[in-house]
PABA-308810 format. One record per residue (C-alpha): residue in three letters; y, z, x. Coordinates in steps of 0.05 Angstrom, whole numbers, plus 5000, padded with zeros to 4 digits. Example, Ala and Ser with C-alpha at 12.3 -4.5 7.8 and 13.67 -1.06 7.14 Angstrom:
<pts>
{'ALA', {4910, 5156, 5246}}
{'SER', {4979, 5143, 5273}}
</pts>
This chain:
<pts>
{'MET', {2975, 6771, 0774}}
{'THR', {2999, 6702, 0797}}
{'PRO', {3046, 6709, 0857}}
{'PRO', {3116, 6680, 0849}}
{'PRO', {3140, 6619, 0887}}
{'ALA', {3174, 6634, 0953}}
{'VAL', {3209, 6598, 1009}}
{'LEU', {3221, 6614, 1083}}
{'VAL', {3287, 6585, 1108}}
{'LEU', {3305, 6581, 1182}}
{'GLU', {3377, 6578, 1207}}
{'ASP', {3366, 6507, 1234}}
{'GLY', {3349, 6484, 1163}}
{'ARG', {3273, 6481, 1170}}
{'THR', {3239, 6507, 1106}}
{'PHE', {3168, 6529, 1090}}
{'HIS', {3146, 6536, 1018}}
{'GLY', {3093, 6584, 0995}}
{'VAL', {3081, 6643, 0949}}
{'GLY', {3109, 6713, 0950}}
{'TYR', {3071, 6768, 0985}}
{'GLY', {3096, 6839, 0975}}
{'ALA', {3161, 6853, 0941}}
{'GLU', {3203, 6800, 0905}}
{'GLY', {3274, 6787, 0926}}
{'GLU', {3307, 6763, 0990}}
{'THR', {3310, 6789, 1061}}
{'PHE', {3340, 6767, 1127}}
{'GLY', {3325, 6778, 1201}}
{'GLU', {3307, 6745, 1266}}
{'ILE', {3240, 6709, 1257}}
{'VAL', {3189, 6720, 1311}}
{'PHE', {3113, 6710, 1316}}
{'ASN', {3059, 6760, 1335}}
{'THR', {2995, 6735, 1367}}
{'GLY', {2952, 6798, 1354}}
{'MET', {2886, 6787, 1320}}
{'THR', {2884, 6860, 1298}}
{'GLY', {2932, 6918, 1289}}
{'TYR', {2976, 6892, 1234}}
{'GLN', {2990, 6962, 1207}}
{'GLU', {3014, 6986, 1275}}
{'THR', {3057, 6923, 1280}}
{'LEU', {3089, 6933, 1212}}
{'THR', {3107, 7005, 1226}}
{'ASP', {3132, 6995, 1297}}
{'PRO', {3207, 7011, 1297}}
{'SER', {3218, 6958, 1351}}
{'TYR', {3211, 6907, 1295}}
{'ALA', {3273, 6930, 1258}}
{'ARG', {3313, 6872, 1230}}
{'GLN', {3258, 6822, 1248}}
{'ILE', {3216, 6778, 1203}}
{'VAL', {3147, 6777, 1234}}
{'ALA', {3101, 6717, 1227}}
{'MET', {3027, 6731, 1242}}
{'THR', {2990, 6676, 1279}}
{'ALA', {2921, 6704, 1258}}
{'PRO', {2901, 6667, 1195}}
{'HIS', {2874, 6726, 1153}}
{'ILE', {2916, 6789, 1145}}
{'GLY', {2902, 6851, 1104}}
{'ASN', {2826, 6850, 1108}}
{'THR', {2821, 6924, 1125}}
{'GLY', {2877, 6947, 1079}}
{'VAL', {2922, 7004, 1100}}
{'ASN', {2907, 7077, 1115}}
{'ASP', {2942, 7142, 1130}}
{'GLU', {2921, 7146, 1203}}
{'ASP', {2947, 7083, 1237}}
{'PRO', {3022, 7081, 1220}}
{'GLU', {3067, 7086, 1281}}
{'SER', {3126, 7112, 1240}}
{'ALA', {3141, 7139, 1171}}
{'ARG', {3151, 7071, 1139}}
{'ILE', {3143, 6996, 1147}}
{'GLN', {3198, 6974, 1194}}
{'VAL', {3198, 6898, 1192}}
{'ALA', {3252, 6861, 1153}}
{'GLY', {3201, 6812, 1125}}
{'TYR', {3130, 6788, 1134}}
{'VAL', {3098, 6719, 1139}}
{'VAL', {3023, 6707, 1135}}
{'ARG', {2977, 6648, 1123}}
{'GLU', {2925, 6677, 1077}}
{'PRO', {2929, 6748, 1050}}
{'ALA', {2863, 6784, 1040}}
{'ARG', {2842, 6784, 0967}}
{'VAL', {2802, 6848, 0977}}
{'ALA', {2814, 6906, 1025}}
{'SER', {2748, 6928, 1056}}
{'ASN', {2745, 6986, 1104}}
{'TRP', {2719, 7057, 1099}}
{'ARG', {2787, 7085, 1120}}
{'ALA', {2828, 7043, 1072}}
{'THR', {2872, 7080, 1022}}
{'GLY', {2903, 7017, 0992}}
{'SER', {2917, 6943, 1001}}
{'LEU', {2970, 6915, 1048}}
{'GLY', {3003, 6877, 0991}}
{'SER', {3012, 6940, 0950}}
{'ALA', {3041, 6976, 1010}}
{'LEU', {3092, 6920, 1021}}
{'ARG', {3111, 6922, 0948}}
{'ALA', {3117, 6998, 0947}}
{'GLN', {3164, 6997, 1006}}
{'GLY', {3205, 6938, 0982}}
{'VAL', {3185, 6891, 1039}}
{'VAL', {3193, 6818, 1020}}
{'GLY', {3139, 6772, 1047}}
{'ILE', {3111, 6702, 1039}}
{'ALA', {3044, 6668, 1047}}
{'ILE', {3049, 6597, 1073}}
{'PRO', {2996, 6547, 1094}}
{'GLY', {3037, 6526, 1156}}
{'THR', {3040, 6587, 1201}}
{'ARG', {3015, 6544, 1259}}
{'ALA', {3071, 6494, 1247}}
{'LEU', {3121, 6552, 1243}}
{'THR', {3097, 6581, 1309}}
{'ARG', {3101, 6514, 1344}}
{'HIS', {3171, 6505, 1316}}
{'LEU', {3193, 6573, 1343}}
{'ARG', {3162, 6560, 1411}}
{'ASP', {3201, 6495, 1414}}
{'ARG', {3267, 6519, 1385}}
{'GLY', {3265, 6593, 1401}}
{'ALA', {3272, 6655, 1358}}
{'MET', {3326, 6648, 1306}}
{'ARG', {3353, 6678, 1242}}
{'ALA', {3314, 6667, 1177}}
{'GLY', {3309, 6689, 1106}}
{'ILE', {3251, 6698, 1057}}
{'PHE', {3267, 6685, 0984}}
{'SER', {3215, 6700, 0931}}
{'GLY', {3216, 6698, 0856}}
{'PRO', {3283, 6679, 0824}}
{'ALA', {3317, 6682, 0892}}
{'ALA', {3276, 6621, 0914}}
{'THR', {3307, 6576, 0860}}
{'ALA', {3374, 6568, 0894}}
{'SER', {3391, 6503, 0930}}
{'ALA', {3369, 6493, 1002}}
{'GLU', {3442, 6489, 1023}}
{'ASP', {3458, 6556, 0991}}
{'LEU', {3397, 6589, 1023}}
{'VAL', {3414, 6563, 1092}}
{'ALA', {3486, 6588, 1083}}
{'LYS', {3459, 6658, 1067}}
{'VAL', {3416, 6657, 1130}}
{'LEU', {3475, 6635, 1173}}
{'ALA', {3517, 6692, 1144}}
{'SER', {3465, 6744, 1167}}
{'PRO', {3476, 6783, 1233}}
{'LYS', {3447, 6758, 1299}}
{'MET', {3402, 6801, 1343}}
{'GLU', {3448, 6791, 1403}}
{'GLY', {3498, 6848, 1406}}
{'SER', {3460, 6891, 1356}}
{'ASP', {3454, 6965, 1372}}
{'LEU', {3395, 6984, 1328}}
{'ALA', {3362, 7043, 1364}}
{'ARG', {3403, 7096, 1329}}
{'GLU', {3386, 7064, 1261}}
{'VAL', {3311, 7076, 1270}}
{'ALA', {3309, 7138, 1314}}
{'THR', {3301, 7209, 1291}}
{'THR', {3365, 7245, 1271}}
{'GLU', {3338, 7314, 1289}}
{'PRO', {3299, 7337, 1350}}
{'TYR', {3226, 7356, 1341}}
{'VAL', {3169, 7378, 1385}}
{'VAL', {3099, 7349, 1394}}
{'PRO', {3058, 7406, 1424}}
{'ALA', {3011, 7398, 1482}}
{'ILE', {2938, 7388, 1465}}
{'GLY', {2902, 7444, 1502}}
{'GLU', {2937, 7478, 1560}}
{'LYS', {3010, 7461, 1569}}
{'ARG', {3024, 7432, 1637}}
{'TYR', {3092, 7398, 1631}}
{'THR', {3154, 7396, 1588}}
{'VAL', {3177, 7325, 1573}}
{'ALA', {3243, 7305, 1542}}
{'ALA', {3231, 7240, 1504}}
{'VAL', {3291, 7200, 1480}}
{'ASP', {3273, 7165, 1415}}
{'LEU', {3300, 7094, 1416}}
{'GLY', {3248, 7073, 1365}}
{'ILE', {3188, 7112, 1389}}
{'LYS', {3118, 7100, 1363}}
{'SER', {3079, 7162, 1342}}
{'MET', {3021, 7148, 1389}}
{'THR', {3066, 7152, 1450}}
{'PRO', {3081, 7228, 1449}}
{'HIS', {3009, 7237, 1428}}
{'ARG', {2985, 7204, 1492}}
{'MET', {3029, 7251, 1532}}
{'ALA', {3006, 7311, 1491}}
{'GLU', {2934, 7293, 1508}}
{'ARG', {2953, 7303, 1581}}
{'GLY', {2982, 7372, 1570}}
{'CYS', {3054, 7352, 1558}}
{'GLU', {3098, 7389, 1508}}
{'VAL', {3142, 7332, 1484}}
{'HIS', {3212, 7346, 1458}}
{'VAL', {3233, 7283, 1420}}
{'LEU', {3309, 7274, 1419}}
{'PRO', {3354, 7227, 1379}}
{'ALA', {3378, 7161, 1410}}
{'THR', {3447, 7192, 1415}}
{'ALA', {3423, 7247, 1462}}
{'THR', {3468, 7257, 1523}}
{'ALA', {3446, 7275, 1594}}
{'GLU', {3469, 7346, 1579}}
{'ASP', {3424, 7349, 1517}}
{'ILE', {3365, 7324, 1557}}
{'LEU', {3375, 7368, 1618}}
{'ALA', {3387, 7430, 1575}}
{'LEU', {3313, 7430, 1559}}
{'GLY', {3296, 7440, 1632}}
{'PRO', {3245, 7384, 1629}}
{'ASP', {3194, 7368, 1683}}
{'GLY', {3203, 7295, 1665}}
{'VAL', {3244, 7249, 1620}}
{'PHE', {3217, 7191, 1578}}
{'PHE', {3256, 7134, 1545}}
{'SER', {3217, 7098, 1489}}
{'ASN', {3211, 7029, 1461}}
{'GLY', {3260, 7006, 1408}}
{'PRO', {3297, 6948, 1375}}
{'GLY', {3361, 6911, 1388}}
{'ASP', {3400, 6884, 1447}}
{'PRO', {3399, 6929, 1508}}
{'ALA', {3467, 6903, 1528}}
{'ALA', {3496, 6938, 1467}}
{'ALA', {3463, 7006, 1481}}
{'GLU', {3517, 7041, 1523}}
{'GLY', {3500, 7113, 1504}}
{'PRO', {3428, 7113, 1529}}
{'VAL', {3449, 7079, 1594}}
{'THR', {3500, 7133, 1608}}
{'ALA', {3450, 7187, 1590}}
{'LEU', {3397, 7158, 1637}}
{'ARG', {3446, 7154, 1694}}
{'GLY', {3458, 7229, 1686}}
{'VAL', {3383, 7241, 1687}}
{'LEU', {3375, 7200, 1750}}
{'ASP', {3434, 7236, 1782}}
{'ALA', {3397, 7301, 1769}}
{'GLY', {3335, 7274, 1804}}
{'LYS', {3288, 7285, 1745}}
{'PRO', {3223, 7244, 1742}}
{'PHE', {3232, 7186, 1694}}
{'PHE', {3185, 7139, 1656}}
{'GLY', {3209, 7085, 1608}}
{'ILE', {3173, 7033, 1566}}
{'CYS', {3197, 6969, 1533}}
{'PHE', {3269, 6982, 1511}}
{'GLY', {3268, 7042, 1558}}
{'ASN', {3252, 6993, 1615}}
{'GLN', {3313, 6952, 1597}}
{'ILE', {3357, 7014, 1594}}
{'PHE', {3329, 7034, 1663}}
{'GLY', {3348, 6965, 1689}}
{'ARG', {3418, 6972, 1662}}
{'ALA', {3424, 7042, 1692}}
{'LEU', {3407, 7012, 1759}}
{'GLY', {3463, 6961, 1752}}
{'LEU', {3420, 6902, 1730}}
{'GLY', {3433, 6854, 1673}}
{'THR', {3390, 6835, 1614}}
{'TYR', {3380, 6770, 1577}}
{'LYS', {3348, 6744, 1513}}
{'LEU', {3281, 6710, 1519}}
{'ARG', {3272, 6643, 1484}}
{'PHE', {3218, 6670, 1437}}
{'GLY', {3198, 6736, 1467}}
{'HIS', {3130, 6769, 1476}}
{'ARG', {3096, 6799, 1416}}
{'GLY', {3022, 6812, 1412}}
{'ILE', {2965, 6848, 1447}}
{'ASN', {2942, 6796, 1497}}
{'GLN', {2997, 6790, 1550}}
{'PRO', {2973, 6788, 1623}}
{'VAL', {3015, 6831, 1669}}
{'GLN', {3005, 6838, 1744}}
{'ASP', {3020, 6899, 1787}}
{'ARG', {3053, 6867, 1847}}
{'ARG', {3033, 6923, 1894}}
{'THR', {2958, 6922, 1880}}
{'GLY', {2948, 6853, 1849}}
{'LYS', {2912, 6885, 1789}}
{'VAL', {2922, 6849, 1723}}
{'ASP', {2925, 6887, 1657}}
{'VAL', {2921, 6855, 1589}}
{'SER', {2976, 6890, 1552}}
{'ALA', {3011, 6900, 1485}}
{'HIS', {3082, 6872, 1479}}
{'ASN', {3139, 6872, 1430}}
{'HIS', {3205, 6851, 1461}}
{'GLY', {3256, 6795, 1457}}
{'PHE', {3299, 6815, 1517}}
{'ALA', {3283, 6822, 1591}}
{'VAL', {3313, 6852, 1654}}
{'ASP', {3345, 6804, 1704}}
{'ALA', {3322, 6830, 1772}}
{'PRO', {3304, 6799, 1839}}
{'VAL', {3228, 6793, 1840}}
{'GLU', {3220, 6783, 1914}}
{'GLY', {3231, 6844, 1958}}
{'PRO', {3266, 6910, 1947}}
{'PHE', {3339, 6912, 1925}}
{'ASP', {3393, 6965, 1931}}
{'THR', {3419, 7007, 1873}}
{'ALA', {3463, 7068, 1866}}
{'TYR', {3399, 7109, 1866}}
{'GLY', {3368, 7080, 1929}}
{'ARG', {3320, 7022, 1937}}
{'ALA', {3284, 6992, 1878}}
{'GLU', {3233, 6938, 1866}}
{'VAL', {3202, 6897, 1810}}
{'SER', {3134, 6930, 1802}}
{'HIS', {3102, 6883, 1750}}
{'VAL', {3111, 6811, 1728}}
{'ASN', {3086, 6772, 1668}}
{'LEU', {3035, 6720, 1689}}
{'ASN', {3053, 6673, 1631}}
{'ASP', {3127, 6664, 1647}}
{'GLY', {3142, 6706, 1709}}
{'CYS', {3191, 6753, 1674}}
{'VAL', {3202, 6824, 1698}}
{'GLU', {3151, 6872, 1668}}
{'GLY', {3166, 6935, 1708}}
{'LEU', {3215, 6970, 1755}}
{'ARG', {3206, 7025, 1806}}
{'LEU', {3253, 7066, 1849}}
{'LEU', {3227, 7073, 1920}}
{'ASP', {3267, 7135, 1939}}
{'ARG', {3265, 7174, 1873}}
{'PRO', {3210, 7190, 1822}}
{'ALA', {3227, 7138, 1769}}
{'PHE', {3191, 7078, 1741}}
{'SER', {3185, 7036, 1678}}
{'VAL', {3145, 6980, 1646}}
{'GLN', {3164, 6928, 1594}}
{'TYR', {3099, 6934, 1555}}
{'HIS', {3065, 6987, 1510}}
{'PRO', {3014, 7030, 1546}}
{'GLU', {3001, 7074, 1485}}
{'ALA', {2951, 7021, 1460}}
{'ALA', {2967, 7025, 1386}}
{'ALA', {2949, 6971, 1372}}
{'GLY', {2926, 6938, 1434}}
{'PRO', {2881, 6941, 1496}}
{'HIS', {2874, 7005, 1536}}
{'ASP', {2884, 6974, 1605}}
{'ALA', {2951, 7008, 1617}}
{'THR', {2940, 7079, 1590}}
{'GLY', {2936, 7103, 1662}}
{'LEU', {3012, 7097, 1666}}
{'PHE', {3016, 7164, 1629}}
{'ASP', {2974, 7194, 1684}}
{'GLN', {3023, 7165, 1736}}
{'PHE', {3080, 7199, 1698}}
{'CYS', {3043, 7265, 1702}}
{'GLU', {3030, 7255, 1776}}
{'ILE', {3104, 7246, 1793}}
{'MET', {3121, 7306, 1750}}
{'GLU', {3070, 7348, 1787}}
{'ALA', {3095, 7323, 1855}}
{'SER', {3167, 7341, 1835}}
{'LYS', {3152, 7412, 1814}}
</pts>
């Protein structure tokens, strides 16, 4: 079947013509680029990508098809998908179908363009922005009309998206082997591998909706509390900030990742800001400022915490410090309280997809829970 014509339109008027990939129609979101060479299925199903059009910098996408083992949530989460050259044949012993068929089945509008490198350079120069993909009959409208549609779509700033992708009902991920700890995990857009990593370490993980209050969390009598990754602007997420302050007031051990790191920063009284084009991929170098060790890490975030990097600083919960920094741009990649058992990182230690350098952070979480018993 010959793919239909399609066009990618950015809010600054830049357009890229190509052919449709996935479902026909139109879609809108913030366009970002992902530098991962592998792990496209985990990327597509990561709830942190809600309302984002993801452009892959790797030239060939879909080679290994899709399977039933690698999804990080129940569905594809991206608003749209941009690739250079879709695989014509899916070839892998685990594959249950092609990527293109999965995109069509779930109504995800995509485009294949020859200029993904030019698109990436444009976004690195101009920053992330709103965009639209129009394929099939939708691509025949005038350029002016398409740009107007993009400009009418919502911005990422001010968007409270966690509750849109989080579970609506609590559920439990049982410990693998002997149960050692009870963890209350607030789902702000959690990936399925994250509670699995804790379950591997003997944690019974009670996953709660993004709307969970401190009372809901503490009613479980947890040994520790976890706040997950997720989409949207942390400055708009008032409920999770209030809930976390209640957890910190109770002195419970805390671990947060990605969006959870930003919520932790806000709970400590820090601000957040939008990065020019964010970090998305599985090759970001992050340094532990205490040990000097560098981990290559998996990232997916467009916002960061504004915190003083040099030296400890005071908060309502005692002294705190920036524990990790990004070696590419120096932004804050982790926070740690010095007087209470609480820490967070901006990256994804569950390694799905991504390097395994940072999986020891789950062991650190278990250590502070053990020490607090």
